[in-house]
Structure formats: structure tokens, C-alpha cells
KOLMIKE-983328 format. One line per 5 residues: for each residue x, y, z of N, C-alpha, C, O. Coordinates in Angstrom, 2 decimals, decimal comma. Layout:
N
X/Y/Z/X/Y/Z/X/Y/Z/X/Y/Z | ...
END
This chain:
246
0,84/-1,19/0,00/0,00/0,00/0,00/0,88/1,25/0,00/1,99/1,25/0,55 | 0,38/2,30/-0,61/1,16/3,54/-0,73/0,32/4,73/-0,26/-0,65/5,08/-0,92 | 0,68/5,35/0,87/-0,08/6,52/1,36/0,22/7,76/0,51/1,37/8,00/0,14 | -0,81/8,53/0,21/-0,57/9,72/-0,60/-1,12/11,01/0,01/-0,76/12,10/-0,46 | -1,96/10,94/1,03/-2,35/12,16/1,75/-3,01/11,77/3,06/-3,49/10,64/3,22
-3,03/12,72/4,00/-3,72/12,49/5,25/-4,71/13,63/5,49/-4,64/14,68/4,84 | -5,62/13,42/6,42/-6,61/14,44/6,76/-6,21/15,06/8,09/-6,90/14,91/9,10 | -5,09/15,75/8,08/-4,53/16,30/9,32/-3,86/17,63/8,98/-2,65/17,70/8,80 | -4,68/18,68/8,89/-4,18/19,97/8,46/-3,21/20,57/9,49/-3,39/20,39/10,70 | -2,21/21,27/9,00/-1,26/21,93/9,90/-1,73/23,35/10,20/-2,45/23,96/9,41
-1,31/23,86/11,34/-1,66/25,23/11,73/-0,55/26,21/11,42/-0,79/27,42/11,37 | 0,65/25,71/11,20/1,79/26,57/10,88/2,47/26,06/9,63/2,39/24,87/9,31 | 3,11/26,95/8,91/3,89/26,53/7,76/5,08/25,69/8,22/5,85/26,14/9,06 | 5,25/24,47/7,69/6,32/23,58/8,16/7,68/23,94/7,52/8,17/23,23/6,65 | 8,26/25,04/7,98/9,49/25,55/7,38/10,65/24,57/7,50/11,45/24,44/6,57
10,76/23,88/8,63/11,87/22,94/8,79/11,72/21,76/7,82/12,69/21,32/7,21 | 10,52/21,25/7,69/10,26/20,15/6,75/10,59/20,59/5,33/11,24/19,85/4,59 | 10,15/21,78/4,95/10,49/22,32/3,62/12,00/22,39/3,45/12,53/21,99/2,41 | 12,70/22,91/4,46/14,14/23,08/4,37/14,86/21,74/4,24/15,82/21,63/3,48 | 14,41/20,74/4,98/15,03/19,42/4,88/14,85/18,82/3,50/15,78/18,23/2,94
13,66/18,98/2,95/13,41/18,44/1,60/14,24/19,19/0,56/14,84/18,57/-0,32 | 14,28/20,52/0,66/15,05/21,33/-0,30/16,54/21,04/-0,18/17,22/20,87/-1,19 | 17,06/20,97/1,05/18,47/20,72/1,25/18,89/19,35/0,76/19,94/19,20/0,14 | 18,05/18,34/1,03/18,36/16,98/0,57/18,34/16,89/-0,94/19,20/16,24/-1,55 | 17,37/17,54/-1,56/17,29/17,54/-3,03/18,50/18,22/-3,65/19,03/17,78/-4,67
18,93/19,32/-3,02/20,12/20,03/-3,53/21,35/19,15/-3,44/22,14/19,10/-4,38 | 21,52/18,45/-2,33/22,70/17,58/-2,16/22,68/16,46/-3,20/23,72/16,12/-3,76 | 21,51/15,90/-3,46/21,41/14,82/-4,44/21,85/15,30/-5,83/22,55/14,58/-6,54 | 21,43/16,49/-6,20/21,75/17,01/-7,52/23,14/17,66/-7,58/23,90/17,45/-8,53 | 23,47/18,45/-6,55/24,71/19,22/-6,60/25,93/18,50/-6,11/27,03/18,76/-6,59
25,78/17,59/-5,15/26,92/16,87/-4,59/27,01/15,46/-5,15/28,11/14,98/-5,46 | 25,89/14,79/-5,28/25,89/13,40/-5,72/25,67/13,26/-7,21/25,58/12,15/-7,73 | 25,57/14,39/-7,91/25,45/14,33/-9,37/24,19/13,66/-9,85/24,17/13,10/-10,95 | 23,13/13,69/-9,05/21,89/13,05/-9,49/22,03/11,54/-9,66/21,25/10,92/-10,37 | 23,04/10,95/-8,99/23,23/9,50/-9,06/24,32/9,06/-10,00/24,50/7,86/-10,20
25,08/10,00/-10,58/26,21/9,63/-11,45/27,21/8,81/-10,64/27,43/9,08/-9,46 | 27,82/7,81/-11,26/28,59/6,77/-10,54/29,69/7,35/-9,64/29,74/7,03/-8,46 | 30,57/8,18/-10,19/31,71/8,65/-9,39/31,29/9,61/-8,26/31,71/9,40/-7,12 | 30,49/10,66/-8,54/30,04/11,51/-7,43/29,26/10,76/-6,36/29,37/11,05/-5,17 | 28,47/9,77/-6,80/27,69/8,99/-5,85/28,63/8,19/-4,94/28,46/8,19/-3,72
29,62/7,52/-5,53/30,56/6,72/-4,73/31,37/7,61/-3,79/31,55/7,26/-2,62 | 31,85/8,74/-4,29/32,66/9,64/-3,44/31,84/10,16/-2,27/32,34/10,24/-1,14 | 30,59/10,52/-2,52/29,77/11,06/-1,44/29,45/9,99/-0,40/29,45/10,27/0,80 | 29,18/8,77/-0,86/28,87/7,69/0,07/30,07/7,41/0,97/29,92/7,23/2,18 | 31,27/7,36/0,38/32,47/7,05/1,16/32,87/8,20/2,08/33,21/7,97/3,24
32,84/9,42/1,57/33,36/10,57/2,33/32,36/11,17/3,29/32,75/11,73/4,32 | 31,07/11,08/2,98/30,04/11,74/3,79/29,03/10,79/4,41/28,23/11,19/5,25 | 29,06/9,52/3,99/28,14/8,54/4,53/28,56/8,13/5,94/29,69/8,36/6,36 | 27,64/7,52/6,64/27,86/7,10/8,03/28,18/5,61/8,08/27,37/4,79/7,64 | 29,34/5,27/8,61/29,71/3,87/8,82/29,63/3,62/10,32/30,48/4,09/11,07
28,61/2,87/10,76/28,39/2,70/12,21/29,61/2,22/12,98/29,89/2,71/14,07 | 30,35/1,26/12,40/31,50/0,72/13,09/32,60/1,75/13,31/33,38/1,63/14,25 | 32,68/2,75/12,43/33,65/3,83/12,64/33,21/4,72/13,80/34,02/5,08/14,65 | 31,92/5,06/13,83/31,42/5,96/14,87/31,56/5,34/16,25/31,93/6,02/17,21 | 31,27/4,06/16,35/31,34/3,39/17,66/32,75/2,96/18,02/33,01/2,61/19,17
33,67/2,99/17,04/35,04/2,56/17,30/35,20/1,05/17,34/36,25/0,55/17,76 | 34,17/0,32/16,91/34,21/-1,14/16,95/34,75/-1,76/15,67/34,89/-2,98/15,58 | 35,04/-0,92/14,67/35,53/-1,42/13,40/36,98/-0,95/13,21/37,25/0,24/13,36 | 37,90/-1,85/12,90/39,31/-1,46/12,75/39,50/-0,42/11,64/38,84/-0,49/10,61 | 40,40/0,53/11,87/40,74/1,50/10,85/41,35/0,80/9,64/42,13/-0,14/9,80
41,00/1,25/8,45/41,53/0,65/7,23/40,69/-0,46/6,66/41,05/-1,03/5,63 | 39,56/-0,79/7,30/38,64/-1,78/6,77/38,03/-1,25/5,47/37,67/-0,07/5,39 | 37,90/-2,09/4,47/37,37/-1,66/3,19/35,98/-2,25/2,94/35,66/-3,35/3,40 | 35,18/-1,49/2,21/33,87/-1,97/1,77/33,77/-1,77/0,28/33,88/-0,65/-0,21 | 33,56/-2,86/-0,45/33,53/-2,84/-1,91/32,23/-2,23/-2,42/31,14/-2,69/-2,08
32,35/-1,20/-3,24/31,19/-0,55/-3,83/30,91/-1,05/-5,25/29,92/-0,65/-5,87 | 31,79/-1,93/-5,76/31,64/-2,38/-7,14/32,30/-1,42/-8,12/32,64/-0,29/-7,75 | 32,49/-1,86/-9,36/33,10/-1,04/-10,41/34,50/-0,56/-10,01/34,92/0,53/-10,42 | 35,22/-1,36/-9,22/36,58/-0,99/-8,83/36,67/0,08/-7,76/37,75/0,61/-7,53 | 35,56/0,41/-7,11/35,53/1,45/-6,07/35,32/0,81/-4,70/34,62/-0,19/-4,57
35,95/1,40/-3,69/35,81/0,88/-2,33/35,95/2,01/-1,32/36,64/3,00/-1,56 | 35,27/1,85/-0,18/35,43/2,78/0,95/36,44/2,20/1,93/36,46/1,00/2,18 | 37,27/3,08/2,49/38,24/2,67/3,50/37,90/3,40/4,78/37,79/4,62/4,78 | 37,73/2,68/5,87/37,28/3,29/7,12/38,33/4,22/7,72/39,53/3,98/7,63 | 37,83/5,29/8,32/38,68/6,30/8,95/37,89/6,88/10,12/37,13/7,83/9,91
38,03/6,35/11,34/37,20/6,76/12,46/37,21/8,25/12,74/36,23/8,76/13,30 | 38,24/8,95/12,39/38,33/10,36/12,72/37,32/11,25/12,01/37,10/12,38/12,44 | 36,70/10,76/10,93/35,80/11,64/10,18/34,33/11,42/10,50/33,47/12,07/9,91 | 34,02/10,49/11,44/32,65/10,04/11,56/31,71/10,98/12,33/30,50/10,84/12,20 | 32,23/11,90/13,12/31,33/12,76/13,88/30,44/13,59/12,97/29,23/13,64/13,17
31,01/14,22/11,97/30,22/15,06/11,06/29,33/14,22/10,14/28,30/14,71/9,68 | 29,70/12,99/9,88/28,93/12,16/8,95/27,57/11,77/9,52/26,68/11,35/8,78 | 27,41/11,89/10,84/26,10/11,65/11,44/25,06/12,57/10,80/23,93/12,16/10,55 | 25,46/13,81/10,55/24,56/14,78/9,93/24,60/14,68/8,41/23,55/14,64/7,77 | 25,80/14,64/7,83/25,89/14,68/6,37/25,22/13,47/5,71/24,66/13,59/4,62
25,29/12,30/6,37/24,71/11,09/5,78/23,20/11,22/5,59/22,65/10,59/4,69 | 22,54/12,02/6,41/21,08/12,16/6,32/20,65/12,89/5,05/19,49/12,80/4,65 | 21,56/13,60/4,43/21,22/14,35/3,22/21,64/13,62/1,96/21,47/14,13/0,85 | 22,21/12,42/2,11/22,65/11,62/0,97/21,64/10,53/0,65/20,90/10,08/1,53 | 21,62/10,09/-0,60/20,76/8,98/-1,00/21,47/8,13/-2,05/22,46/8,54/-2,65
20,93/6,92/-2,24/21,58/5,98/-3,13/20,98/5,91/-4,51/21,60/5,35/-5,42 | 19,78/6,46/-4,70/19,12/6,39/-6,00/17,98/7,40/-6,02/17,62/7,97/-4,99 | 17,43/7,60/-7,21/16,28/8,48/-7,33/15,09/7,96/-6,52/14,40/8,74/-5,86 | 14,85/6,65/-6,58/13,73/6,09/-5,84/13,92/6,22/-4,34/12,96/6,47/-3,61 | 15,15/6,06/-3,87/15,47/6,23/-2,46/15,15/7,66/-2,03/14,51/7,88/-1,00
15,59/8,62/-2,82/15,35/10,03/-2,53/13,86/10,35/-2,53/13,35/10,92/-1,57 | 13,16/10,00/-3,61/11,75/10,37/-3,76/10,89/9,72/-2,69/9,98/10,35/-2,14 | 11,17/8,45/-2,39/10,40/7,77/-1,36/10,57/8,42/0,00/9,59/8,65/0,72 | 11,82/8,71/0,37/12,07/9,34/1,67/11,44/10,72/1,76/10,82/11,06/2,77 | 11,60/11,52/0,72/11,07/12,88/0,77/9,55/12,88/0,77/8,94/13,76/1,38
8,93/11,93/0,11/7,47/11,85/0,13/6,96/11,54/1,53/6,03/12,19/2,01 | 7,57/10,56/2,19/7,13/10,21/3,54/7,45/11,32/4,53/6,70/11,54/5,48 | 8,56/12,01/4,31/8,88/13,15/5,18/7,83/14,23/5,04/7,39/14,80/6,04 | 7,43/14,53/3,82/6,41/15,57/3,63/5,07/15,12/4,20/4,38/15,91/4,85 | 4,68/13,87/3,96/3,36/13,40/4,36/3,19/13,41/5,87/2,14/13,78/6,38
4,23/12,99/6,60/4,12/12,86/8,06/4,90/13,92/8,84/4,56/14,24/9,98 | 5,95/14,45/8,24/6,81/15,39/8,96/6,16/16,71/9,28/6,44/17,29/10,32 | 5,29/17,21/8,39/4,70/18,52/8,63/3,86/18,54/9,90/3,87/19,53/10,63 | 3,14/17,44/10,18/2,33/17,39/11,40/3,16/17,19/12,65/2,83/17,72/13,71 | 4,25/16,43/12,54/5,12/16,24/13,72/5,84/17,57/14,03/5,99/17,93/15,20
6,28/18,28/13,00/6,86/19,60/13,23/5,83/20,52/13,89/6,18/21,32/14,75 | 4,58/20,40/13,48/3,52/21,24/14,02/3,18/20,91/15,46/2,54/21,70/16,15 | 3,61/19,73/15,93/3,28/19,30/17,29/4,30/19,76/18,32/4,14/19,48/19,51 | 5,34/20,47/17,88/6,40/20,92/18,79/7,02/22,19/18,23/6,63/22,66/17,16 | 7,97/22,76/18,96/8,70/23,92/18,43/9,64/23,44/17,32/10,00/22,27/17,26
10,03/24,35/16,45/10,90/23,97/15,35/12,27/23,49/15,83/12,77/22,50/15,30 | 12,90/24,16/16,82/14,17/23,61/17,32/14,00/22,21/17,90/14,89/21,36/17,73 | 12,90/21,95/18,56/12,66/20,60/19,08/12,54/19,59/17,94/13,02/18,46/18,05 | 11,89/20,00/16,87/11,73/19,08/15,74/13,08/18,72/15,14/13,33/17,56/14,81 | 13,96/19,70/14,99/15,30/19,43/14,47/16,03/18,45/15,38/16,65/17,49/14,90
15,96/18,68/16,69/16,62/17,78/17,65/16,02/16,38/17,59/16,75/15,39/17,61 | 14,70/16,30/17,51/14,03/15,00/17,43/14,46/14,25/16,17/14,73/13,05/16,23 | 14,52/14,94/15,07/14,93/14,36/13,79/16,34/13,78/13,88/16,59/12,67/13,41 | 17,25/14,53/14,48/18,64/14,08/14,61/18,76/12,88/15,55/19,49/11,93/15,25 | 18,06/12,91/16,64/18,13/11,81/17,61/17,59/10,52/16,99/18,20/9,46/17,16
16,49/10,60/16,28/15,94/9,40/15,62/16,89/8,87/14,57/17,00/7,66/14,37 | 17,58/9,77/13,88/18,55/9,33/12,88/19,67/8,51/13,50/20,17/7,58/12,88 | 20,06/8,84/14,73/21,12/8,12/15,41/20,74/6,68/15,72/21,61/5,84/15,93 | 19,44/6,40/15,76/19,01/5,04/16,10/19,50/4,02/15,08/19,66/2,85/15,41 | 19,74/4,46/13,84/20,19/3,50/12,83/21,60/2,99/13,12/21,97/1,90/12,67
22,40/3,76/13,84/23,74/3,30/14,21/23,65/2,10/15,13/24,37/1,12/14,95 | 22,77/2,18/16,12/22,69/1,12/17,13/21,98/-0,11/16,61/21,97/-1,15/17,27 | 21,37/-0,01/15,42/20,79/-1,22/14,80/21,87/-2,22/14,44/21,63/-3,43/14,46 | 23,08/-1,72/14,10/24,21/-2,60/13,78/25,49/-1,82/14,05/26,09/-1,31/13,10 | 25,92/-1,71/15,31/27,02/-0,82/15,66/28,40/-1,24/15,17/29,35/-0,46/15,25
28,53/-2,46/14,66/29,86/-2,90/14,15/29,89/-2,91/12,63/30,89/-3,34/12,05 | 28,84/-2,46/11,98/28,76/-2,53/10,53/29,80/-1,65/9,85/30,08/-0,53/10,30 | 30,36/-2,17/8,76/31,27/-1,39/7,94/30,62/-0,90/6,66/31,29/-0,34/5,80 | 29,34/-1,12/6,54/28,61/-0,70/5,34/28,21/0,77/5,48/27,55/1,12/6,46 | 28,58/1,64/4,53/28,19/3,05/4,61/26,67/3,19/4,56/26,00/2,59/3,72
26,14/3,99/5,48/24,70/4,22/5,53/24,41/5,64/5,05/25,02/6,60/5,51 | 23,48/5,76/4,13/23,07/7,07/3,62/21,55/7,14/3,63/20,87/6,12/3,56 | 21,05/8,35/3,70/19,62/8,55/3,65/19,05/8,97/4,99/19,66/8,78/6,04 | 17,86/9,54/4,93/17,18/10,04/6,12/16,19/9,01/6,66/15,29/9,36/7,43 | 16,35/7,75/6,26/15,34/6,75/6,60/15,14/6,58/8,11/14,01/6,46/8,57
16,24/6,58/8,88/16,11/6,44/10,33/15,34/7,58/10,93/14,46/7,37/11,77 | 15,66/8,81/10,50/14,97/9,99/11,03/13,50/10,00/10,61/12,63/10,30/11,43 | 13,23/9,68/9,35/11,85/9,68/8,86/11,04/8,56/9,51/9,85/8,73/9,78 | 11,68/7,43/9,76/11,00/6,35/10,48/10,63/6,82/11,87/9,56/6,47/12,38 | 11,49/7,62/12,50/11,17/8,20/13,80/9,97/9,12/13,72/9,12/9,11/14,62
9,88/9,90/12,66/8,72/10,77/12,45/7,45/9,94/12,32/6,40/10,31/12,84 | 7,54/8,82/11,63/6,37/7,95/11,47/5,97/7,29/12,79/4,78/7,14/13,07 | 6,96/6,91/13,59/6,66/6,37/14,92/5,96/7,41/15,79/5,03/7,08/16,53 | 6,42/8,65/15,71/5,79/9,73/16,46/4,36/9,95/16,00/3,47/10,20/16,81 | 4,14/9,86/14,69/2,79/10,04/14,14/1,84/8,96/14,68/0,68/9,24/14,97
2,35/7,74/14,80/1,55/6,64/15,33/1,07/6,97/16,75/-0,08/6,70/17,11 | 1,93/7,55/17,55/1,59/7,88/18,93/0,63/9,06/19,01/-0,34/9,03/19,77 | 0,89/10,11/18,23/0,14/11,36/18,38/-1,18/11,36/17,62/-2,17/11,90/18,10 | -1,21/10,75/16,44/-2,38/10,85/15,57/-2,80/9,48/15,04/-2,92/9,31/13,82 | -3,04/8,51/15,90/-3,30/7,14/15,43/-4,57/6,98/14,63/-4,66/6,08/13,79
-5,57/7,83/14,86/-6,86/7,65/14,20/-7,11/8,59/13,05/-8,20/8,60/12,48 | -6,14/9,38/12,68/-6,27/10,27/11,52/-6,40/9,43/10,25/-5,71/8,42/10,10 | -7,27/9,85/9,35/-7,40/9,15/8,06/-6,15/9,38/7,21/-5,71/10,51/7,03 | -5,61/8,31/6,69/-4,53/8,37/5,71/-5,02/7,69/4,44/-5,32/6,50/4,45 | -5,11/8,45/3,36/-5,59/7,89/2,10/-4,45/7,11/1,43/-3,33/7,60/1,29
-4,78/5,90/1,03/-3,76/4,95/0,59/-4,16/4,29/-0,71/-5,33/3,96/-0,92 | -3,17/4,10/-1,59/-3,39/3,33/-2,82/-3,04/1,88/-2,53/-1,94/1,57/-2,07 | -4,00/0,99/-2,81/-3,81/-0,44/-2,58/-3,91/-1,20/-3,89/-4,93/-1,11/-4,57 | -2,86/-1,95/-4,27/-2,91/-2,68/-5,54/-3,87/-3,86/-5,47/-3,84/-4,66/-4,53 | -4,73/-3,96/-6,47/-5,64/-5,09/-6,62/-5,46/-5,64/-8,01/-6,14/-5,22/-8,95
-4,54/-6,59/-8,14/-4,21/-7,11/-9,46/-3,52/-6,05/-10,30/-2,47/-5,53/-9,91 | -4,11/-5,72/-11,44/-3,53/-4,70/-12,32/-4,06/-3,31/-12,01/-3,70/-2,35/-12,69 | -4,89/-3,17/-11,02/-5,52/-1,89/-10,71/-5,15/-1,45/-9,28/-4,70/-2,24/-8,46 | -5,35/-0,14/-9,03/-5,12/0,41/-7,72/-6,43/0,94/-7,16/-7,20/1,60/-7,86 | -6,67/0,65/-5,90/-7,87/1,13/-5,24/-7,48/2,11/-4,15/-6,58/1,85/-3,36
-8,16/3,25/-4,11/-7,88/4,27/-3,11/-8,87/4,15/-1,96/-10,08/4,08/-2,17 | -8,33/4,11/-0,75/-9,21/4,02/0,41/-8,54/4,64/1,63/-7,31/4,63/1,73 | -9,33/5,18/2,57/-8,78/5,74/3,80/-8,57/4,65/4,83/-9,39/3,74/4,99 | -7,47/4,75/5,53/-7,17/3,85/6,65/-6,81/4,70/7,86/-6,30/5,81/7,70 | -7,06/4,20/9,05/-6,54/4,91/10,21/-5,02/4,85/10,19/-4,44/3,85/9,78
-4,38/5,91/10,63/-2,92/5,96/10,58/-2,29/4,78/11,27/-1,27/4,27/10,82 | -2,88/4,32/12,39/-2,28/3,20/13,11/-2,20/1,95/12,24/-1,22/1,21/12,32 | -3,21/1,69/11,42/-3,21/0,49/10,59/-2,13/0,57/9,53/-1,40/-0,40/9,32 | -2,01/1,71/8,86/-1,01/1,85/7,82/0,41/1,79/8,39/1,29/1,16/7,81 | 0,63/2,46/9,53/1,97/2,55/10,10/2,40/1,23/10,73/3,57/0,85/10,61
1,50/0,52/11,38/1,86/-0,78/11,93/2,15/-1,78/10,83/3,05/-2,61/10,95 | 1,38/-1,71/9,74/1,65/-2,57/8,59/3,04/-2,28/8,02/3,79/-3,20/7,70 | 3,37/-0,98/7,91/4,70/-0,60/7,40/5,80/-1,13/8,33/6,80/-1,67/7,86 | 5,61/-0,98/9,65/6,61/-1,46/10,60/6,77/-2,97/10,52/7,88/-3,48/10,63 | 5,67/-3,70/10,31/5,73/-5,15/10,17/6,57/-5,53/8,94/7,36/-6,48/9,00
6,42/-4,80/7,85/7,21/-5,08/6,65/8,69/-4,87/6,91/9,52/-5,63/6,41 | 9,03/-3,84/7,69/10,45/-3,58/7,99/11,03/-4,69/8,85/12,16/-5,12/8,62 | 10,28/-5,17/9,84/10,75/-6,25/10,69/10,92/-7,54/9,87/11,91/-8,25/10,01 | 9,93/-7,82/9,02/10,02/-9,01/8,18/11,20/-8,93/7,24/11,91/-9,92/7,05 | 11,43/-7,75/6,65/12,58/-7,57/5,78/13,89/-7,72/6,52/14,84/-8,29/5,99
13,94/-7,18/7,75/15,15/-7,30/8,54/15,48/-8,73/8,91/16,64/-9,14/8,88 | 14,44/-9,50/9,26/14,67/-10,92/9,58/15,17/-11,67/8,35/16,05/-12,53/8,44 | 14,60/-11,33/7,21/15,04/-11,98/5,97/16,45/-11,62/5,57/17,10/-12,38/4,84 | 16,95/-10,48/6,04/18,30/-10,03/5,69/19,36/-10,48/6,68/20,55/-10,22/6,48 | 18,97/-11,16/7,76/19,94/-11,59/8,75/21,00/-12,48/8,10/20,67/-13,47/7,43
22,24/-12,12/8,30/23,34/-12,90/7,72/23,76/-12,45/6,34/24,78/-12,91/5,82 | 22,97/-11,54/5,72/23,32/-11,06/4,38/24,47/-10,06/4,46/24,59/-9,32/5,43 | 25,31/-10,04/3,44/26,43/-9,12/3,36/26,14/-8,03/2,34/25,36/-8,22/1,40 | 26,78/-6,88/2,52/26,69/-5,81/1,53/25,60/-4,82/1,84/24,99/-4,86/2,91 | 25,37/-3,90/0,89/24,40/-2,84/1,10/23,00/-3,28/0,75/22,74/-4,47/0,56
22,11/-2,31/0,69/20,70/-2,60/0,42/19,83/-1,79/1,32/20,26/-0,75/1,84 | 18,60/-2,25/1,52/17,66/-1,53/2,38/18,03/-1,81/3,84/18,16/-2,96/4,25 | 18,20/-0,74/4,61/18,58/-0,89/6,03/17,32/-1,07/6,87/16,89/-0,14/7,55 | 16,74/-2,29/6,82/15,48/-2,53/7,49/15,57/-2,29/9,00/14,66/-1,70/9,59 | 16,67/-2,74/9,63/16,76/-2,57/11,08/16,97/-1,12/11,46/16,59/-0,70/12,55
17,57/-0,33/10,57/17,69/1,11/10,81/16,28/1,73/10,82/16,00/2,61/11,63 | 15,41/1,28/9,93/14,04/1,75/9,90/13,32/1,40/11,20/12,63/2,23/11,80 | 13,51/0,14/11,64/12,87/-0,31/12,87/13,38/0,49/14,06/12,60/0,91/14,92 | 14,70/0,70/14,11/15,29/1,45/15,21/14,79/2,88/15,27/14,48/3,39/16,34 | 14,71/3,53/14,11/14,19/4,89/14,07/12,74/4,96/14,48/12,33/5,86/15,22
11,93/3,98/14,01/10,51/3,94/14,34/10,30/3,80/15,85/9,50/4,52/16,44 | 11,04/2,87/16,46/10,93/2,66/17,91/11,37/3,91/18,66/10,75/4,30/19,65 | 12,45/4,54/18,18/12,92/5,77/18,82/11,85/6,85/18,77/11,63/7,56/19,76 | 11,17/6,98/17,63/10,11/7,97/17,52/8,96/7,70/18,48/8,44/8,62/19,11 | 8,57/6,43/18,60/7,49/6,05/19,51/7,85/6,38/20,96/7,04/6,91/21,71
9,09/6,07/21,33/9,52/6,23/22,72/9,77/7,69/23,07/9,46/8,12/24,18 | 10,34/8,47/22,12/10,83/9,79/22,45/9,84/10,93/22,22/10,04/12,03/22,73 | 8,78/10,68/21,46/7,92/11,79/21,07/7,32/12,51/22,28/7,15/13,73/22,23 | 7,01/11,79/23,34/6,41/12,43/24,51/7,35/13,40/25,22/6,91/14,26/25,97 | 8,66/13,26/24,96/9,63/14,18/25,55/9,79/15,43/24,70/10,35/16,42/25,17
9,31/15,40/23,45/9,50/16,52/22,53/8,22/17,26/22,20/8,27/18,43/21,80 | 7,07/16,63/22,34/5,82/17,25/21,92/5,47/18,46/22,79/5,95/18,60/23,92 | 4,63/19,34/22,23/3,99/20,42/22,98/2,52/20,03/23,11/1,81/19,98/22,10 | 2,06/19,77/24,31/0,72/19,23/24,50/-0,39/20,13/23,95/-1,39/19,65/23,42 | -0,19/21,46/24,07/-1,21/22,36/23,56/-1,36/22,26/22,05/-2,47/22,33/21,53
-0,24/22,08/21,36/-0,28/21,99/19,90/-0,83/20,64/19,46/-1,52/20,55/18,45 | -0,53/19,59/20,20/-1,05/18,27/19,85/-2,56/18,24/20,00/-3,25/17,66/19,17 | -3,08/18,87/21,04/-4,53/18,90/21,21/-5,21/19,60/20,04/-6,28/19,17/19,60 | -4,60/20,65/19,54/-5,17/21,37/18,39/-5,13/20,51/17,14/-6,01/20,62/16,29 | -4,12/19,65/17,03/-3,96/18,82/15,84/-4,95/17,67/15,80/-5,21/17,12/14,73
-5,51/17,31/16,94/-6,35/16,12/17,02/-7,80/16,38/16,67/-8,68/15,63/17,07 | -8,05/17,43/15,93/-9,42/17,75/15,53/-9,95/16,72/14,53/-11,15/16,46/14,49 | -9,07/16,15/13,72/-9,48/15,20/12,69/-9,31/13,78/13,21/-8,20/13,34/13,49 | -10,40/13,08/13,34/-10,40/11,69/13,81/-10,90/10,78/12,71/-11,76/11,15/11,92 | -10,33/9,57/12,67/-10,80/8,61/11,68/-12,12/7,99/12,15/-12,24/7,55/13,30
-13,08/7,94/11,27/-14,35/7,28/11,56/-14,61/6,24/10,49/-14,49/6,55/9,30 | -14,98/5,03/10,86/-15,25/4,00/9,86/-16,48/4,37/9,02/-17,42/4,97/9,52 | -16,45/3,99/7,76/-17,58/4,26/6,89/-18,76/3,36/7,26/-18,59/2,22/7,70 | -19,95/3,90/7,07/-21,16/3,12/7,30/-21,74/2,70/5,95/-21,97/3,53/5,07 | -21,98/1,43/5,81/-22,52/0,91/4,56/-24,00/0,63/4,74/-24,42/0,07/5,76
-24,79/1,01/3,75/-26,23/0,79/3,80/-26,62/-0,40/2,92/-27,79/-0,75/2,83
END
């Protein structure tokens, strides 16, 4: 299923969400060359986050093969800044578009539920959860998936009954229907856990399912420390109600 809009209007312009989307898009085009092989590889190696470097559990000089004769070599001294820079990097157009769509769909309401500085801090903290999903990994991690998963976890806690309109494939056709946010988000979390279990023991890059799970759990746990209760009450005007059939 693919969510495409929710019935949860914001009361303030989501400037931070806009800025994150604009900044990430600029980095993809201006730094990563829109996915061109060499700029993409250089950005992943130099600006991506390697969990084992950050935690110090991976020996210096460890290499990770990127294919096409390219490889990353670990250097623990550069990892502090990569916690931030890695969130603005992506591995493909689909990776970028998917992340930015989910950030826009759910991030504007989470930003609206707290102050903007709190939202930035919340976003960064949730992004860090992907490191602890595999703290000895030597695979470069890029993308805002951990942070955006945290936003989705927060949405589950704050707005579980808001209608989220979703496209559901039925054979060769797509059917549009509203679901309560809790149903869509729990289904998404189940897919990440299932994907993570299926990837146990696998080597190399790919979808960081456990990073998604870690970010989601972080969002669920931490949102109550970041929310502004008065703003959340205002946001809860829209409730999901099941349709009545005659």
C-alpha cells in the first residue's frame, strides 16, 4: 500500500520540513550528481555514516567494496560530522523520492506538534538510532530513513486515528481508500521487521530494514519528551471514523 495524503491539516507553515526536503534535493543534484557513478561513490564514502567507525568497533583501514573498482576505507576520525551529512545523501532516485514523500506526508504534522528547534533535535536523535541497529557494521549508511521512520513512529503515537488515504494494488488496478494511521503505520513497521529478519546474515548494502525499525521505535519512545501538549490537542481535531454501509 502507498499513502498519498492524510486528513490532518497543519496550523503553521512547516518551514523545517520544507528546508530538509530542499536541502536533501540540492545535495542529491549538486553533490551526488543526481546518481552519477563517481560523485555517488565519493559522497557515500566521504560523507556517509559507517556505524563501526562511529562506535570505534571497526578497525581503521577496513574496506567496503562498492563495485566497479571502487571501495570505501574506514577512517574513524571523520565520523562525527557524517552523522549529519549522511542524512542528506541517498543511493538512487527512488530512495530520494520515497524518503522525501514520507517526510512531507508525516513530517509537517510532527513539526507542528512541537517547536521547530525541538523538531530538528528530534529528527537528529531518531537518525542516530540507525547506528545502534548494527554498531559494528562497515557498510556506509546514507539517507534520512532512520529519522523519517522516527517521524512515522511519532505520528503513530500522536495521531493514530487520523485518516490516511492509501493506494492499494488489486491485481492490475489500484484502489484508493482511507485507513486509520495506526493500521497503515503498523503494517509498514511489520514489513520492515520481516525484511530485517530476511536479511539476517546477508552481506553488503541494500535496504537498512533494522535502521528503519530502530528509528521507528525511537520515535514512539521519544515523542512524549519533545511534543507540545497544547499543539497536539489542536492537531487532534481530525479523527478517523469507519464508513457506514447501507
